[in-house]
C-alpha positions as CSV (number, residue, x, y, z in Angstrom):
1,M,0.2,-0.2,-0.2
2,S,1.2,3.5,-0.9
3,K,2.1,6.2,1.4
4,Y,-0.9,8.2,-0.1
5,V,-3.1,5.2,0.1
6,E,-2.6,4.9,3.5
7,Q,-2.5,7.9,4.5
8,S,-5.8,9.1,2.9
9,L,-7.5,6.0,4.4
10,K,-6.5,7.2,8.5
11,Q,-8.1,10.3,6.9
12,G,-11.7,8.9,6.5
13,Y,-11.9,8.4,3.3
14,S,-12.8,5.2,0.9
15,Y,-11.4,2.9,-1.0
16,D,-13.4,4.0,-3.7
17,E,-12.7,7.7,-3.2
18,V,-9.0,7.3,-2.8
19,T,-8.8,4.7,-6.3
20,P,-12.0,5.1,-8.3
21,I,-12.3,2.4,-10.1
22,N,-15.6,0.3,-11.4
23,L,-14.8,-3.8,-11.1
24,E,-17.4,-6.3,-13.5
25,T,-17.9,-9.7,-14.4
26,Y,-17.1,-10.9,-17.5
27,W,-20.4,-12.1,-17.9
28,K,-22.0,-8.6,-17.3
29,L,-19.8,-7.1,-19.6
30,L,-21.0,-9.2,-22.5
31,Q,-24.6,-8.6,-21.3
32,K,-23.3,-5.2,-21.7
33,I,-21.7,-5.4,-25.5
34,E,-25.1,-7.0,-26.5
35,K,-26.6,-3.4,-25.7
36,E,-24.1,-1.8,-27.2
37,P,-25.4,-0.5,-31.2
38,P,-23.0,-2.2,-33.8
39,A,-19.3,-0.8,-34.2
40,K,-20.0,2.2,-37.2
41,I,-18.2,0.8,-40.3
42,V,-17.8,2.8,-43.6
43,A,-17.0,1.2,-47.1
44,S,-13.9,1.7,-48.5
45,G,-15.1,0.7,-52.0
46,I,-13.1,-1.5,-52.5
47,P,-14.5,-4.8,-53.0
48,S,-12.5,-7.7,-52.0
49,F,-11.0,-4.8,-49.4
50,D,-14.1,-4.7,-48.0
51,N,-15.4,-8.2,-47.9
52,L,-12.1,-8.8,-46.1
53,V,-11.6,-6.2,-43.1
54,K,-15.5,-4.3,-44.0
55,G,-14.3,-1.5,-44.8
56,F,-13.2,0.9,-41.9
57,E,-14.4,0.9,-38.5
58,A,-14.7,3.8,-36.1
59,G,-12.4,4.5,-33.2
60,R,-9.5,2.6,-35.4
61,L,-6.0,3.3,-35.9
62,Y,-5.2,2.3,-40.1
63,V,-1.2,2.3,-41.1
64,L,-0.8,2.8,-45.0
65,S,2.9,2.2,-45.9
66,A,4.8,1.9,-49.4
67,Q,8.1,2.5,-50.6
68,T,8.5,6.9,-51.9
69,K,6.5,7.2,-55.1
70,A,4.2,3.7,-55.1
71,G,1.2,5.7,-54.3
72,K,0.1,5.9,-50.8
73,T,-1.7,9.5,-50.6
74,T,-3.2,8.6,-53.6
75,M,-4.4,5.1,-52.1
76,A,-5.8,7.0,-49.3
77,Q,-7.6,9.3,-51.6
78,T,-9.0,6.9,-52.9
79,F,-10.6,5.6,-49.8
80,M,-11.8,9.3,-48.9
81,H,-13.1,9.7,-52.9
82,N,-15.3,6.4,-52.6
83,L,-16.3,7.2,-49.1
84,G,-17.6,10.5,-50.6
85,K,-20.0,9.1,-53.1
86,Q,-21.7,7.0,-50.2
87,N,-22.1,10.8,-48.6
88,Q,-19.8,9.4,-45.6
89,A,-17.5,12.6,-45.0
90,S,-13.3,12.5,-44.7
91,M,-10.5,15.1,-43.5
92,I,-7.0,14.6,-45.5
93,F,-4.1,16.5,-43.0
94,S,-1.5,16.6,-45.6
95,Y,2.0,17.5,-44.5
96,E,4.1,17.1,-47.6
97,M,1.2,18.3,-50.5
98,S,-0.2,21.4,-50.5
99,W,-3.9,22.1,-50.4
100,R,-4.0,22.8,-54.2
101,E,-2.4,19.4,-54.9
102,I,-4.8,17.4,-52.9
103,A,-7.5,19.5,-54.1
104,K,-6.3,19.0,-58.1
105,I,-6.2,15.1,-57.4
106,F,-9.9,15.0,-56.3
107,G,-10.9,16.8,-59.2
108,E,-8.8,14.0,-61.2
109,M,-10.4,11.4,-59.3
110,D,-14.2,13.2,-60.2
111,K,-13.9,13.2,-63.7
112,A,-12.4,9.6,-63.9
113,D,-15.4,8.6,-62.0
114,N,-17.8,11.2,-63.8
115,V,-19.2,12.9,-60.4
116,T,-20.2,16.2,-61.1
117,T,-21.6,16.9,-57.6
118,E,-19.5,17.9,-54.2
119,L,-18.5,15.4,-51.6
120,P,-18.2,15.9,-48.4
121,V,-13.9,15.2,-48.7
122,Y,-12.4,18.4,-46.9
123,V,-8.7,19.5,-47.3
124,P,-7.7,22.2,-44.6
125,T,-5.9,24.9,-46.0
126,E,-3.9,25.6,-42.9
127,L,-2.2,23.5,-40.8
128,H,0.0,23.4,-36.9
129,R,3.1,22.3,-38.0
130,G,5.7,21.0,-35.3
131,G,5.9,18.2,-32.8
132,G,4.6,18.3,-28.7
133,D,1.1,18.6,-27.1
134,L,0.5,22.0,-28.9
135,Q,0.7,19.6,-31.5
136,Y,-1.5,16.6,-30.8
137,Q,-4.0,19.3,-29.5
138,W,-4.2,21.0,-32.4
139,L,-4.8,17.6,-34.3
140,F,-7.7,16.7,-31.7
141,E,-9.4,20.0,-32.0
142,A,-9.2,20.4,-35.6
143,M,-11.0,16.6,-35.8
144,A,-13.4,17.0,-32.9
145,K,-14.4,20.1,-35.2
146,A,-14.6,18.4,-38.8
147,K,-16.9,15.5,-36.4
148,E,-18.7,18.2,-35.0
149,E,-20.0,20.4,-38.0
150,K,-19.2,18.5,-40.9
151,G,-19.6,14.8,-39.9
152,V,-16.7,13.9,-40.7
153,T,-15.9,10.3,-39.9
154,V,-12.5,9.3,-41.3
155,A,-9.2,11.5,-40.7
156,V,-6.5,10.6,-42.9
157,I,-2.7,12.0,-41.7
158,D,0.0,12.5,-44.4
159,H,2.7,11.7,-42.9
160,L,3.4,10.0,-39.4
161,H,7.1,11.7,-39.5
162,F,6.3,14.5,-40.3
163,L,5.2,15.5,-37.1
164,L,8.0,14.8,-35.5
165,P,9.2,17.4,-33.6
166,L,12.2,19.8,-35.5
167,K,14.7,18.8,-33.2
168,D,17.3,15.7,-33.2
169,Y,16.8,13.4,-30.2
170,Q,18.5,10.3,-29.1
171,N,16.0,7.5,-29.6
172,T,13.4,9.1,-32.5
173,S,11.7,5.3,-32.1
174,F,10.5,5.9,-28.5
175,L,9.2,8.9,-30.5
176,I,7.3,8.1,-32.9
177,G,5.9,5.5,-29.8
178,G,4.6,8.4,-28.3
179,I,2.8,9.9,-30.9
180,V,1.6,6.5,-32.8
181,R,-0.1,5.7,-29.5
182,E,-1.7,9.6,-29.3
183,L,-3.2,9.0,-32.8
184,K,-4.5,6.1,-31.6
185,R,-6.0,8.1,-28.3
186,M,-7.5,10.7,-30.8
187,A,-9.4,7.9,-32.9
188,V,-10.9,6.3,-29.9
189,A,-11.7,9.2,-28.4
190,L,-13.3,11.1,-30.9
191,D,-14.9,7.8,-32.3
192,M,-13.1,8.2,-35.5
193,A,-11.3,6.1,-38.1
194,V,-7.6,7.1,-38.3
195,I,-5.5,6.4,-41.6
196,L,-1.9,6.8,-40.4
197,I,0.7,6.9,-43.4
198,A,4.3,5.7,-42.9
199,H,7.2,5.1,-45.0
200,T,9.1,2.6,-45.1
201,Q,12.9,1.9,-44.6
202,K,15.4,1.7,-47.4
203,I,13.9,-1.4,-49.5
204,V,16.8,-3.5,-51.4
205,E,15.8,-4.0,-55.1
206,D,13.7,-6.9,-55.6
207,K,12.5,-7.2,-53.0
208,V,8.1,-7.4,-51.7
209,P,8.4,-5.1,-48.7
210,D,6.0,-6.5,-45.4
211,W,5.0,-4.7,-42.5
212,T,9.0,-4.9,-40.8
213,M,10.0,-3.0,-43.2
214,I,8.2,0.2,-42.0
215,R,10.4,2.8,-40.6
216,D,10.3,2.1,-36.5
217,S,8.0,-0.9,-37.5
218,S,7.5,-2.3,-33.5
219,F,6.4,0.9,-32.6
220,I,4.3,1.4,-35.2
221,T,2.4,-2.0,-35.1
222,Q,2.3,-2.3,-31.4
223,E,-0.5,0.3,-31.1
224,A,-2.1,0.1,-35.1
225,D,-5.2,-2.4,-35.2
226,M,-4.4,-2.7,-39.1
227,V,-1.4,-2.4,-40.8
228,L,-1.8,-2.1,-44.8
229,M,1.2,-2.2,-47.4
230,M,1.9,-1.1,-50.6
231,Y,3.8,-2.7,-53.8
232,R,3.2,-2.2,-57.7
233,I,3.8,-5.1,-60.1
234,K,6.9,-4.9,-61.9
235,N,7.2,-5.7,-65.4
236,K,8.9,-8.9,-66.2
237,E,9.5,-7.7,-70.1
238,A,11.3,-4.3,-68.9
239,A,15.5,-4.5,-67.8
240,K,16.1,-3.7,-64.8
241,K,17.1,-0.3,-65.5
242,Q,15.8,1.5,-68.3
243,T,18.4,3.0,-71.6
244,D,17.6,4.5,-74.8
245,D,17.4,1.2,-76.1
246,N,14.3,-0.3,-74.1
247,T,11.3,2.3,-73.1
248,I,9.5,-1.0,-71.7
249,D,8.3,0.9,-68.2
250,V,9.9,-1.2,-65.6
251,Y,6.5,-0.8,-63.6
252,K,2.9,-2.0,-64.5
253,N,-0.2,0.3,-63.6
254,K,-0.7,-2.6,-61.5
255,T,-0.6,-2.3,-57.5
256,I,-0.7,-5.1,-54.5
257,L,-2.5,-3.8,-51.5
258,S,-1.6,-5.9,-48.9
259,V,-3.4,-6.7,-45.4
260,E,-0.6,-7.7,-43.4
261,L,-2.1,-7.5,-39.3
262,N,-5.4,-7.1,-38.4
263,R,-6.4,-6.7,-34.2
264,M,-10.4,-7.4,-36.0
265,G,-10.6,-10.8,-36.7
266,G,-7.2,-11.7,-37.9
267,Q,-7.9,-12.2,-41.3
268,T,-5.4,-10.9,-43.7
269,G,-5.3,-11.0,-47.7
270,K,-4.3,-9.2,-50.8
271,I,-6.0,-6.7,-53.4
272,K,-5.5,-6.4,-57.1
273,L,-5.7,-3.2,-58.3
274,R,-4.6,-1.1,-60.8
275,H,-4.8,3.1,-61.3
276,N,-6.3,4.3,-64.3
277,G,-4.5,7.5,-64.5
278,A,-6.1,9.2,-61.4
279,K,-7.1,6.7,-58.9
280,F,-7.1,2.8,-57.7
281,Q,-9.4,0.9,-58.7
282,E,-10.1,-3.1,-58.1
283,L,-8.5,-5.4,-60.8
284,T,-10.7,-8.2,-61.6
285,D,-10.2,-11.8,-62.9
286,L,-11.9,-10.7,-66.1
287,E,-9.8,-7.8,-66.7
288,E,-7.1,-9.2,-66.0
289,F,-7.4,-12.0,-68.1
290,G,-8.5,-9.3,-70.6
291,E,-4.9,-7.9,-70.6
292,M,-3.3,-10.9,-71.1
293,A,-5.0,-11.7,-74.2
294,Q,-4.2,-8.4,-75.5
295,Y,-0.5,-9.4,-75.4
296,A,-1.1,-12.2,-76.7
297,Q,-2.6,-11.3,-79.4
298,N,-0.1,-8.3,-79.6
299,S,3.2,-10.7,-79.3
300,R,2.3,-12.5,-82.3
């Protein structure tokens, strides 16, 4: 017993007053759960992803990672655009790209999907930059305001390492872990889904990235409810390096979205996507078969 508790009890306080805590048996907690409304889940608009993990659940933290230029931000914006078409509001905190760039990408997605009405997709035009408690407080209040005033249910943060303070620290990994934990706390407190974009380490050529290759991965994945990895599919017909004689693209316009870690049920799997020039779409078996047939025809 601590000296504080011992002294408080001598002064006439009860245990409940000194250490307030509610205790229930698991049986009563299960009965309580049955009376609660179902979890709020919004579909991503990518059928195989939604079939696998149902979509994005409120109060959860999703980490999305890939190599540089692999399409992380475009993937997150694809999710947001798809949500908007379902009249589900979302927002993005883009520390890497300007609001002008972000808005133009959404405009191209509208054209690709023949969208002619304004979607509930929100982009802050000013961001608080810097680390520490003020950064977390600003993010929390901005998301709370967006939820209350605009009905935002999903927030994208692009990206994690921009939230680091502008100082040199001896142990960046511990600092990263604290930031991710704070973002998870925000997701739970606001009952929103948060998609956090994170960079990978430098990856060896031809190595397929997985969750262990996220920069500071051990501290990030401990807090995340789900980890999503992306990687582009290489063109086997292309040489490893582009030359004037070889004009075949090293990469196809196809990408794999891999559900690597999943605390909500454990389901994992890979979804094939293609980039249509503006956003990602699921690549169906029929489309892939058609592309293979066209390639065979052109090769004759």
